[in-house]
Phi, psi and omega in degrees: 000161179283150178279166177299318179301316179295319179296322178293315177301315180301311184294314180297314178300316180299311184290318180296312179296320178300318178298315182298323180277314191287312187304309179294322179295316180295321178300315179294312185288316187268347176079017175263156179301148179303321180299315179298314182290327177296315178295314179300317179295321180294314178296317177299324179295319178296313177300314182295325180297313179296313179300317181302312182297310182297312183298310183294323177298312180294321180297315179296320177297319178296316178300316180300318177294314187284321186234001177076009182205155176261005178293140183243131171285172177300316179298319179294325177296320178296313178300315179302311182294319179297315178297318179300309183294325177298315178295319180294322178303314180296326180285326192261338185307310181299325179297316181299311182300314182294309187295320182267001182053051178237165181291161176300325179296314178297318178296322179297314179298319178294317180296322177297317178297318178295318179297321178298316177301308184289335176297311178293314179301313181298318180301309184286325177298311182294323176298313179295317181299315180295331178281323180284320180236078184298151176291126180292142175285137177294143178291141178298139180273133177243152180251000000 
């Protein structure tokens, strides 16, 4: 399994790169000022960072119990990303509606678009991260 230090590096890298890509893109696509989207993205990043750490730790523990390893197949990566984004959507939706003074329906549509972006981004970020920083194999236990 990954160490706490590795998980922190993963999370910080994910959120920083995501902010750099997402805020200007969201401003362009949704038609809100870059400053508004930047603040929303930053708050979303903090929420996502906490959620990311808790979710990935629990997901890895579940994988370890179910399959004896934290290695993820492509299908498992898709499942992992979908569950993550679904949970984040529920956490972030009220914030979007309130901050942008839009209806929950408009916020939901925006959140779905954001989730679609981050779903693809998360898949490729995690794939690249696992290749650059592979999960160490546990040492065989001897008695």
